[in-house]
mmCIF file as gemmi writes it, N, C-alpha and C atoms, coordinates in Angstrom:
data_model
loop_
_atom_site.group_PDB
_atom_site.id
_atom_site.type_symbol
_atom_site.label_atom_id
_atom_site.label_alt_id
_atom_site.label_comp_id
_atom_site.label_asym_id
_atom_site.label_entity_id
_atom_site.label_seq_id
_atom_site.pdbx_PDB_ins_code
_atom_site.Cartn_x
_atom_site.Cartn_y
_atom_site.Cartn_z
_atom_site.occupancy
_atom_site.B_iso_or_equiv
_atom_site.pdbx_formal_charge
_atom_site.auth_seq_id
_atom_site.auth_asym_id
_atom_site.pdbx_PDB_model_num
ATOM 1 N N . MET Axp A 1 ? 122.697 56.022 82.532 1 0 ? 1 A 1
ATOM 2 C CA . MET Axp A 1 ? 122.133 54.8 83.206 1 0 ? 1 A 1
ATOM 3 C C . MET Axp A 1 ? 120.259 55.129 82.638 1 0 ? 1 A 1
ATOM 4 N N . ARG Axp A 2 ? 119.868 56.37 83.367 1 0 ? 2 A 1
ATOM 5 C CA . ARG Axp A 2 ? 118.678 57.528 82.576 1 0 ? 2 A 1
ATOM 6 C C . ARG Axp A 2 ? 118.533 56.854 81.641 1 0 ? 2 A 1
ATOM 7 N N . ALA Axp A 3 ? 119.226 57.81 80.775 1 0 ? 3 A 1
ATOM 8 C CA . ALA Axp A 3 ? 118.942 57.241 79.486 1 0 ? 3 A 1
ATOM 9 C C . ALA Axp A 3 ? 118.868 56.553 78.442 1 0 ? 3 A 1
ATOM 10 N N . ALA Axp A 4 ? 120.136 54.786 79.09 1 0 ? 4 A 1
ATOM 11 C CA . ALA Axp A 4 ? 119.201 53.515 78.567 1 0 ? 4 A 1
ATOM 12 C C . ALA Axp A 4 ? 118.097 53.154 78.801 1 0 ? 4 A 1
ATOM 13 N N . ILE Axp A 5 ? 117.805 53.213 79.755 1 0 ? 5 A 1
ATOM 14 C CA . ILE Axp A 5 ? 116.656 53.584 80.406 1 0 ? 5 A 1
ATOM 15 C C . ILE Axp A 5 ? 114.602 54.054 79.17 1 0 ? 5 A 1
ATOM 16 N N . LEU Axp A 6 ? 115.392 55.382 79.038 1 0 ? 6 A 1
ATOM 17 C CA . LEU Axp A 6 ? 114.222 56.2 79.069 1 0 ? 6 A 1
ATOM 18 C C . LEU Axp A 6 ? 114.444 55.625 77.245 1 0 ? 6 A 1
ATOM 19 N N . THR Axp A 7 ? 114.996 55.465 76.1 1 0 ? 7 A 1
ATOM 20 C CA . THR Axp A 7 ? 115.526 55.541 75.614 1 0 ? 7 A 1
ATOM 21 C C . THR Axp A 7 ? 115.153 53.702 74.923 1 0 ? 7 A 1
ATOM 22 N N . LEU Axp A 8 ? 115.235 52.857 75.495 1 0 ? 8 A 1
ATOM 23 C CA . LEU Axp A 8 ? 114.897 51.737 76.015 1 0 ? 8 A 1
ATOM 24 C C . LEU Axp A 8 ? 113.193 52.116 76.03 1 0 ? 8 A 1
ATOM 25 N N . LEU Axp A 9 ? 112.627 52.623 76.672 1 0 ? 9 A 1
ATOM 26 C CA . LEU Axp A 9 ? 111.469 52.635 77.016 1 0 ? 9 A 1
ATOM 27 C C . LEU Axp A 9 ? 110.405 53.341 76.058 1 0 ? 9 A 1
ATOM 28 N N . ALA Axp A 10 ? 111.007 54.182 75.866 1 0 ? 10 A 1
ATOM 29 C CA . ALA Axp A 10 ? 110.6 54.709 74.098 1 0 ? 10 A 1
ATOM 30 C C . ALA Axp A 10 ? 110.408 53.856 72.841 1 0 ? 10 A 1
ATOM 31 N N . ALA Axp A 11 ? 111.977 52.938 72.108 1 0 ? 11 A 1
ATOM 32 C CA . ALA Axp A 11 ? 111.723 51.771 71.348 1 0 ? 11 A 1
ATOM 33 C C . ALA Axp A 11 ? 110.395 50.404 71.632 1 0 ? 11 A 1
ATOM 34 N N . ARG Axp A 12 ? 110.105 50.919 72.985 1 0 ? 12 A 1
ATOM 35 C CA . ARG Axp A 12 ? 109.029 49.956 73.115 1 0 ? 12 A 1
ATOM 36 C C . ARG Axp A 12 ? 108.058 50.315 72.803 1 0 ? 12 A 1
ATOM 37 N N . GLY Axp A 13 ? 106.746 51.861 74.011 1 0 ? 13 A 1
ATOM 38 C CA . GLY Axp A 13 ? 106.463 52.362 73.394 1 0 ? 13 A 1
ATOM 39 C C . GLY Axp A 13 ? 105.174 51.864 74.573 1 0 ? 13 A 1
ATOM 40 N N . VAL Axp A 14 ? 103.869 53.214 74.628 1 0 ? 14 A 1
ATOM 41 C CA . VAL Axp A 14 ? 103.473 53.181 75.473 1 0 ? 14 A 1
ATOM 42 C C . VAL Axp A 14 ? 103.536 52.212 76.357 1 0 ? 14 A 1
ATOM 43 N N . GLY Axp A 15 ? 102.942 51.63 77.424 1 0 ? 15 A 1
ATOM 44 C CA . GLY Axp A 15 ? 102.221 50.087 78.361 1 0 ? 15 A 1
ATOM 45 C C . GLY Axp A 15 ? 102.604 49.047 78.195 1 0 ? 15 A 1
ATOM 46 N N . ARG Axp A 16 ? 104.512 49.546 77.341 1 0 ? 16 A 1
ATOM 47 C CA . ARG Axp A 16 ? 105.132 48.193 77.067 1 0 ? 16 A 1
ATOM 48 C C . ARG Axp A 16 ? 106.181 48.377 78.473 1 0 ? 16 A 1
ATOM 49 N N . THR Axp A 17 ? 106.841 46.948 78.456 1 0 ? 17 A 1
ATOM 50 C CA . THR Axp A 17 ? 107.611 47.257 79.871 1 0 ? 17 A 1
ATOM 51 C C . THR Axp A 17 ? 109.358 46.678 79.457 1 0 ? 17 A 1
ATOM 52 N N . ILE Axp A 18 ? 110.558 47.206 79.258 1 0 ? 18 A 1
ATOM 53 C CA . ILE Axp A 18 ? 111.871 46.299 79.384 1 0 ? 18 A 1
ATOM 54 C C . ILE Axp A 18 ? 112.003 45.344 80.938 1 0 ? 18 A 1
ATOM 55 N N . CYS Axp A 19 ? 113.066 44.796 80.592 1 0 ? 19 A 1
ATOM 56 C CA . CYS Axp A 19 ? 113.558 43.82 82 1 0 ? 19 A 1
ATOM 57 C C . CYS Axp A 19 ? 114.763 44.069 82.17 1 0 ? 19 A 1
ATOM 58 N N . PRO Axp A 20 ? 114.823 45.084 83.294 1 0 ? 20 A 1
ATOM 59 C CA . PRO Axp A 20 ? 116.484 45.525 83.84 1 0 ? 20 A 1
ATOM 60 C C . PRO Axp A 20 ? 117.69 45.025 83.37 1 0 ? 20 A 1
ATOM 61 N N . SER Axp A 21 ? 117.891 44.273 83.398 1 0 ? 21 A 1
ATOM 62 C CA . SER Axp A 21 ? 118.873 43.026 82.353 1 0 ? 21 A 1
ATOM 63 C C . SER Axp A 21 ? 119.167 43.871 80.984 1 0 ? 21 A 1
ATOM 64 N N . GLU Axp A 22 ? 117.95 44.298 79.904 1 0 ? 22 A 1
ATOM 65 C CA . GLU Axp A 22 ? 118.276 45.5 78.651 1 0 ? 22 A 1
ATOM 66 C C . GLU Axp A 22 ? 118.887 46.234 78.825 1 0 ? 22 A 1
ATOM 67 N N . ALA Axp A 23 ? 118.675 47.513 79.918 1 0 ? 23 A 1
ATOM 68 C CA . ALA Axp A 23 ? 119.3 48.528 79.857 1 0 ? 23 A 1
ATOM 69 C C . ALA Axp A 23 ? 120.732 48.301 80.155 1 0 ? 23 A 1
ATOM 70 N N . ALA Axp A 24 ? 121.072 46.998 81.898 1 0 ? 24 A 1
ATOM 71 C CA . ALA Axp A 24 ? 122.129 46.819 81.877 1 0 ? 24 A 1
ATOM 72 C C . ALA Axp A 24 ? 123.334 46.402 80.712 1 0 ? 24 A 1
ATOM 73 N N . ARG Axp A 25 ? 122.46 45.454 80.081 1 0 ? 25 A 1
ATOM 74 C CA . ARG Axp A 25 ? 123.207 44.899 78.944 1 0 ? 25 A 1
ATOM 75 C C . ARG Axp A 25 ? 123.893 45.957 78.002 1 0 ? 25 A 1
ATOM 76 N N . LEU Axp A 26 ? 122.948 47.155 77.802 1 0 ? 26 A 1
ATOM 77 C CA . LEU Axp A 26 ? 123.54 48.593 76.267 1 0 ? 26 A 1
ATOM 78 C C . LEU Axp A 26 ? 124.626 49.371 77.006 1 0 ? 26 A 1
ATOM 79 N N . VAL Axp A 27 ? 124.106 49.936 78.69 1 0 ? 27 A 1
ATOM 80 C CA . VAL Axp A 27 ? 124.825 50.699 79.496 1 0 ? 27 A 1
ATOM 81 C C . VAL Axp A 27 ? 126.196 49.385 79.343 1 0 ? 27 A 1
ATOM 82 N N . GLY Axp A 28 ? 126.349 48.272 80.114 1 0 ? 28 A 1
ATOM 83 C CA . GLY Axp A 28 ? 127.314 47.348 80.246 1 0 ? 28 A 1
ATOM 84 C C . GLY Axp A 28 ? 128.462 46.488 79.027 1 0 ? 28 A 1
ATOM 85 N N . GLY Axp A 29 ? 127.287 45.873 78.127 1 0 ? 29 A 1
ATOM 86 C CA . GLY Axp A 29 ? 128.043 45.505 77.441 1 0 ? 29 A 1
ATOM 87 C C . GLY Axp A 29 ? 128.008 43.66 77.382 1 0 ? 29 A 1
ATOM 88 N N . GLU Axp A 30 ? 129.699 43.62 77.236 1 0 ? 30 A 1
ATOM 89 C CA . GLU Axp A 30 ? 129.893 42.206 77.649 1 0 ? 30 A 1
ATOM 90 C C . GLU Axp A 30 ? 129.868 41.715 79.739 1 0 ? 30 A 1
ATOM 91 N N . ALA Axp A 31 ? 130.177 43.356 79.762 1 0 ? 31 A 1
ATOM 92 C CA . ALA Axp A 31 ? 130.227 43.092 81.334 1 0 ? 31 A 1
ATOM 93 C C . ALA Axp A 31 ? 128.721 43.293 82.432 1 0 ? 31 A 1
ATOM 94 N N . TRP Axp A 32 ? 127.709 42.66 81.638 1 0 ? 32 A 1
ATOM 95 C CA . TRP Axp A 32 ? 126.709 43.467 81.922 1 0 ? 32 A 1
ATOM 96 C C . TRP Axp A 32 ? 125.777 43.619 83.712 1 0 ? 32 A 1
ATOM 97 N N . ARG Axp A 33 ? 126.28 42.415 83.76 1 0 ? 33 A 1
ATOM 98 C CA . ARG Axp A 33 ? 126.122 42.446 85.071 1 0 ? 33 A 1
ATOM 99 C C . ARG Axp A 33 ? 126.512 42.333 85.765 1 0 ? 33 A 1
ATOM 100 N N . GLU Axp A 34 ? 128.002 43.877 85.763 1 0 ? 34 A 1
ATOM 101 C CA . GLU Axp A 34 ? 128.153 44.762 86.419 1 0 ? 34 A 1
ATOM 102 C C . GLU Axp A 34 ? 127.911 45.916 86.809 1 0 ? 34 A 1
ATOM 103 N N . ALA Axp A 35 ? 126.384 46.27 85.397 1 0 ? 35 A 1
ATOM 104 C CA . ALA Axp A 35 ? 126.031 47.357 85.299 1 0 ? 35 A 1
ATOM 105 C C . ALA Axp A 35 ? 124.768 47.397 85.976 1 0 ? 35 A 1
ATOM 106 N N . MET Axp A 36 ? 124.058 46.267 86.132 1 0 ? 36 A 1
ATOM 107 C CA . MET Axp A 36 ? 122.809 45.598 87.135 1 0 ? 36 A 1
ATOM 108 C C . MET Axp A 36 ? 122.316 46.78 88.72 1 0 ? 36 A 1
ATOM 109 N N . PRO Axp A 37 ? 123.914 47.27 89.012 1 0 ? 37 A 1
ATOM 110 C CA . PRO Axp A 37 ? 123.277 47.401 90.776 1 0 ? 37 A 1
ATOM 111 C C . PRO Axp A 37 ? 122.811 49.267 90.233 1 0 ? 37 A 1
ATOM 112 N N . GLY Axp A 38 ? 123.417 49.86 88.612 1 0 ? 38 A 1
ATOM 113 C CA . GLY Axp A 38 ? 123.378 50.682 88.323 1 0 ? 38 A 1
ATOM 114 C C . GLY Axp A 38 ? 121.713 50.863 88.178 1 0 ? 38 A 1
ATOM 115 N N . VAL Axp A 39 ? 121.251 49.599 87.382 1 0 ? 39 A 1
ATOM 116 C CA . VAL Axp A 39 ? 119.889 49.505 86.852 1 0 ? 39 A 1
ATOM 117 C C . VAL Axp A 39 ? 119.319 50.001 88.496 1 0 ? 39 A 1
ATOM 118 N N . HIS Axp A 40 ? 118.948 49.267 88.429 1 0 ? 40 A 1
ATOM 119 C CA . HIS Axp A 40 ? 118.504 49.48 90.186 1 0 ? 40 A 1
ATOM 120 C C . HIS Axp A 40 ? 118.653 50.447 91.002 1 0 ? 40 A 1
ATOM 121 N N . ALA Axp A 41 ? 119.619 51.444 90.432 1 0 ? 41 A 1
ATOM 122 C CA . ALA Axp A 41 ? 119.892 52.389 91.443 1 0 ? 41 A 1
ATOM 123 C C . ALA Axp A 41 ? 118.935 53.399 90.889 1 0 ? 41 A 1
ATOM 124 N N . ALA Axp A 42 ? 118.761 53.348 89.211 1 0 ? 42 A 1
ATOM 125 C CA . ALA Axp A 42 ? 118.267 54.64 88.625 1 0 ? 42 A 1
ATOM 126 C C . ALA Axp A 42 ? 116.884 54.146 89.254 1 0 ? 42 A 1
ATOM 127 N N . VAL Axp A 43 ? 116.974 53.474 89.489 1 0 ? 43 A 1
ATOM 128 C CA . VAL Axp A 43 ? 114.567 53.162 89.426 1 0 ? 43 A 1
ATOM 129 C C . VAL Axp A 43 ? 115.036 52.738 90.308 1 0 ? 43 A 1
ATOM 130 N N . THR Axp A 44 ? 115.322 52.881 91.673 1 0 ? 44 A 1
ATOM 131 C CA . THR Axp A 44 ? 115.059 53.206 92.934 1 0 ? 44 A 1
ATOM 132 C C . THR Axp A 44 ? 115.016 55.102 93.244 1 0 ? 44 A 1
ATOM 133 N N . ARG Axp A 45 ? 115.781 55.429 92.515 1 0 ? 45 A 1
ATOM 134 C CA . ARG Axp A 45 ? 115.349 57.408 92.874 1 0 ? 45 A 1
ATOM 135 C C . ARG Axp A 45 ? 114.106 57.376 92.17 1 0 ? 45 A 1
ATOM 136 N N . TRP Axp A 46 ? 114.136 56.529 90.992 1 0 ? 46 A 1
ATOM 137 C CA . TRP Axp A 46 ? 112.698 56.878 89.312 1 0 ? 46 A 1
ATOM 138 C C . TRP Axp A 46 ? 111.813 57.377 90.949 1 0 ? 46 A 1
ATOM 139 N N . TRP Axp A 47 ? 111.808 55.702 91.201 1 0 ? 47 A 1
ATOM 140 C CA . TRP Axp A 47 ? 110.397 55.029 92.214 1 0 ? 47 A 1
ATOM 141 C C . TRP Axp A 47 ? 109.817 56.015 92.983 1 0 ? 47 A 1
ATOM 142 N N . ARG Axp A 48 ? 110.95 56.287 93.669 1 0 ? 48 A 1
ATOM 143 C CA . ARG Axp A 48 ? 111.309 56.695 95.097 1 0 ? 48 A 1
ATOM 144 C C . ARG Axp A 48 ? 110.243 59.161 94.736 1 0 ? 48 A 1
ATOM 145 N N . ARG Axp A 49 ? 110.87 59.395 94.067 1 0 ? 49 A 1
ATOM 146 C CA . ARG Axp A 49 ? 110.603 60.632 92.461 1 0 ? 49 A 1
ATOM 147 C C . ARG Axp A 49 ? 109.057 60.379 92.336 1 0 ? 49 A 1
ATOM 148 N N . ALA Axp A 50 ? 108.773 59.312 91.763 1 0 ? 50 A 1
ATOM 149 C CA . ALA Axp A 50 ? 107.052 59.281 91.685 1 0 ? 50 A 1
ATOM 150 C C . ALA Axp A 50 ? 106.382 58.604 92.588 1 0 ? 50 A 1
ATOM 151 N N . ARG Axp A 51 ? 106.655 58.157 93.574 1 0 ? 51 A 1
ATOM 152 C CA . ARG Axp A 51 ? 105.627 58.027 94.436 1 0 ? 51 A 1
ATOM 153 C C . ARG Axp A 51 ? 105.511 59.498 95.195 1 0 ? 51 A 1
ATOM 154 N N . ALA Axp A 52 ? 106.773 59.933 95.043 1 0 ? 52 A 1
ATOM 155 C CA . ALA Axp A 52 ? 106.638 61.131 96.363 1 0 ? 52 A 1
ATOM 156 C C . ALA Axp A 52 ? 105.093 62.373 94.8 1 0 ? 52 A 1
ATOM 157 N N . ALA Axp A 53 ? 105.401 62.817 93.701 1 0 ? 53 A 1
ATOM 158 C CA . ALA Axp A 53 ? 104.747 62.896 93.432 1 0 ? 53 A 1
ATOM 159 C C . ALA Axp A 53 ? 103.559 62.812 93.674 1 0 ? 53 A 1
ATOM 160 N N . GLU Axp A 54 ? 103.291 61.082 93.55 1 0 ? 54 A 1
ATOM 161 C CA . GLU Axp A 54 ? 101.893 60.777 93.915 1 0 ? 54 A 1
ATOM 162 C C . GLU Axp A 54 ? 101.236 61.28 94.98 1 0 ? 54 A 1
ATOM 163 N N . LEU Axp A 55 ? 102.052 60.725 95.921 1 0 ? 55 A 1
ATOM 164 C CA . LEU Axp A 55 ? 101.169 61.316 97.406 1 0 ? 55 A 1
ATOM 165 C C . LEU Axp A 55 ? 100.901 62.779 97.715 1 0 ? 55 A 1
ATOM 166 N N . GLN Axp A 56 ? 102.047 63.598 96.597 1 0 ? 56 A 1
ATOM 167 C CA . GLN Axp A 56 ? 101.663 65.445 96.662 1 0 ? 56 A 1
ATOM 168 C C . GLN Axp A 56 ? 101.176 65.571 95.891 1 0 ? 56 A 1
ATOM 169 N N . GLY Axp A 57 ? 100.195 64.343 94.675 1 0 ? 57 A 1
ATOM 170 C CA . GLY Axp A 57 ? 98.864 64.87 93.668 1 0 ? 57 A 1
ATOM 171 C C . GLY Axp A 57 ? 99.107 64.542 92.838 1 0 ? 57 A 1
ATOM 172 N N . ARG Axp A 58 ? 100.434 64.856 91.913 1 0 ? 58 A 1
ATOM 173 C CA . ARG Axp A 58 ? 101.073 65.644 90.608 1 0 ? 58 A 1
ATOM 174 C C . ARG Axp A 58 ? 101.141 64.15 89.88 1 0 ? 58 A 1
ATOM 175 N N . GLY Axp A 59 ? 100.826 63.009 90.007 1 0 ? 59 A 1
ATOM 176 C CA . GLY Axp A 59 ? 101.017 62.106 89.594 1 0 ? 59 A 1
ATOM 177 C C . GLY Axp A 59 ? 101.804 61.718 88.936 1 0 ? 59 A 1
ATOM 178 N N . VAL Axp A 60 ? 101.925 60.443 88.158 1 0 ? 60 A 1
ATOM 179 C CA . VAL Axp A 60 ? 103.914 60.328 87.138 1 0 ? 60 A 1
ATOM 180 C C . VAL Axp A 60 ? 104.068 60.574 86.155 1 0 ? 60 A 1
ATOM 181 N N . GLY Axp A 61 ? 105.163 60.839 85.34 1 0 ? 61 A 1
ATOM 182 C CA . GLY Axp A 61 ? 105.618 61.147 84.706 1 0 ? 61 A 1
ATOM 183 C C . GLY Axp A 61 ? 106.455 60.55 84.019 1 0 ? 61 A 1
ATOM 184 N N . GLY Axp A 62 ? 106.872 61.15 82.242 1 0 ? 62 A 1
ATOM 185 C CA . GLY Axp A 62 ? 107.814 59.996 82.069 1 0 ? 62 A 1
ATOM 186 C C . GLY Axp A 62 ? 107.642 59.873 80.201 1 0 ? 62 A 1
ATOM 187 N N . ALA Axp A 63 ? 107.703 58.803 80.418 1 0 ? 63 A 1
ATOM 188 C CA . ALA Axp A 63 ? 107.704 57.722 79.192 1 0 ? 63 A 1
ATOM 189 C C . ALA Axp A 63 ? 105.911 57.157 79.024 1 0 ? 63 A 1
ATOM 190 N N . GLY Axp A 64 ? 105.448 57.01 79.64 1 0 ? 64 A 1
ATOM 191 C CA . GLY Axp A 64 ? 103.788 57.27 79.469 1 0 ? 64 A 1
ATOM 192 C C . GLY Axp A 64 ? 103.908 54.985 80.771 1 0 ? 64 A 1
ATOM 193 N N . GLY Axp A 65 ? 102.947 54.664 79.936 1 0 ? 65 A 1
ATOM 194 C CA . GLY Axp A 65 ? 102.621 53.574 80.457 1 0 ? 65 A 1
ATOM 195 C C . GLY Axp A 65 ? 103.951 52.226 81.341 1 0 ? 65 A 1
ATOM 196 N N . ALA Axp A 66 ? 105.102 52.394 80.041 1 0 ? 66 A 1
ATOM 197 C CA . ALA Axp A 66 ? 105.89 51.591 80.658 1 0 ? 66 A 1
ATOM 198 C C . ALA Axp A 66 ? 106.271 52.383 81.993 1 0 ? 66 A 1
ATOM 199 N N . LEU Axp A 67 ? 106.854 52.986 81.985 1 0 ? 67 A 1
ATOM 200 C CA . LEU Axp A 67 ? 107.717 54.026 83.18 1 0 ? 67 A 1
ATOM 201 C C . LEU Axp A 67 ? 106.751 53.18 84.366 1 0 ? 67 A 1
ATOM 202 N N . SER Axp A 68 ? 105.56 53.39 84.603 1 0 ? 68 A 1
ATOM 203 C CA . SER Axp A 68 ? 104.595 53.156 85.117 1 0 ? 68 A 1
ATOM 204 C C . SER Axp A 68 ? 105.403 51.704 85.459 1 0 ? 68 A 1
ATOM 205 N N . ASP Axp A 69 ? 104.772 51.082 84.753 1 0 ? 69 A 1
ATOM 206 C CA . ASP Axp A 69 ? 105.284 49.719 85.559 1 0 ? 69 A 1
ATOM 207 C C . ASP Axp A 69 ? 106.182 49.174 85.334 1 0 ? 69 A 1
ATOM 208 N N . TRP Axp A 70 ? 107.594 49.6 84.748 1 0 ? 70 A 1
ATOM 209 C CA . TRP Axp A 70 ? 108.733 49.501 85.293 1 0 ? 70 A 1
ATOM 210 C C . TRP Axp A 70 ? 109.543 49.547 87.179 1 0 ? 70 A 1
ATOM 211 N N . LEU Axp A 71 ? 108.568 51.451 86.906 1 0 ? 71 A 1
ATOM 212 C CA . LEU Axp A 71 ? 108.272 51.73 88.896 1 0 ? 71 A 1
ATOM 213 C C . LEU Axp A 71 ? 108.462 51.093 89.624 1 0 ? 71 A 1
ATOM 214 N N . ALA Axp A 72 ? 106.346 50.259 89.553 1 0 ? 72 A 1
ATOM 215 C CA . ALA Axp A 72 ? 106.468 49.026 89.371 1 0 ? 72 A 1
ATOM 216 C C . ALA Axp A 72 ? 106.95 47.634 90.5 1 0 ? 72 A 1
ATOM 217 N N . TRP Axp A 73 ? 108.287 48.402 89.634 1 0 ? 73 A 1
ATOM 218 C CA . TRP Axp A 73 ? 108.355 46.005 89.187 1 0 ? 73 A 1
ATOM 219 C C . TRP Axp A 73 ? 110.157 46.087 90.717 1 0 ? 73 A 1
ATOM 220 N N . SER Axp A 74 ? 110.349 47.75 90.509 1 0 ? 74 A 1
ATOM 221 C CA . SER Axp A 74 ? 111.591 47.576 90.669 1 0 ? 74 A 1
ATOM 222 C C . SER Axp A 74 ? 111.461 48.397 92.074 1 0 ? 74 A 1
ATOM 223 N N . ALA Axp A 75 ? 110.546 48.375 92.53 1 0 ? 75 A 1
ATOM 224 C CA . ALA Axp A 75 ? 110.287 48.487 93.603 1 0 ? 75 A 1
ATOM 225 C C . ALA Axp A 75 ? 110.475 47.432 95.003 1 0 ? 75 A 1
ATOM 226 N N . GLY Axp A 76 ? 110.305 47.082 94.229 1 0 ? 76 A 1
ATOM 227 C CA . GLY Axp A 76 ? 110.148 45.294 95.214 1 0 ? 76 A 1
ATOM 228 C C . GLY Axp A 76 ? 110.848 44.64 94.042 1 0 ? 76 A 1
ATOM 229 N N . HIS Axp A 77 ? 112.458 45.287 94.813 1 0 ? 77 A 1
ATOM 230 C CA . HIS Axp A 77 ? 113.084 44.58 93.63 1 0 ? 77 A 1
ATOM 231 C C . HIS Axp A 77 ? 114.886 45.844 94.163 1 0 ? 77 A 1
ATOM 232 N N . GLU Axp A 78 ? 114.327 46.249 95.665 1 0 ? 78 A 1
ATOM 233 C CA . GLU Axp A 78 ? 114.699 46.587 95.886 1 0 ? 78 A 1
ATOM 234 C C . GLU Axp A 78 ? 116.225 46.941 96.54 1 0 ? 78 A 1
ATOM 235 N N . ALA Axp A 79 ? 116.83 47.434 95.718 1 0 ? 79 A 1
ATOM 236 C CA . ALA Axp A 79 ? 117.949 46.416 97.478 1 0 ? 79 A 1
ATOM 237 C C . ALA Axp A 79 ? 117.663 46.961 98.135 1 0 ? 79 A 1
ATOM 238 N N . GLY Axp A 80 ? 119.289 46.327 99.303 1 0 ? 80 A 1
ATOM 239 C CA . GLY Axp A 80 ? 119.02 46.709 100.874 1 0 ? 80 A 1
ATOM 240 C C . GLY Axp A 80 ? 117.224 46.868 101.632 1 0 ? 80 A 1
């Protein structure tokens, strides 16, 4: 899932975002809806790591602005 997200973000470019369903469609094909929990879980893990890094003064690394934007979106849509 992580590779699919990074691939989409890199193709989109810095400062641009993706929809979580795009990653799910890339990984799951016709069964993309079943892949959505995996997308949300991957982003939640990234968000938690990014937040911890931010709190420790290390900032957020990754694919650029789009990653930060996507992580922010996912934080508001975390399951449970």
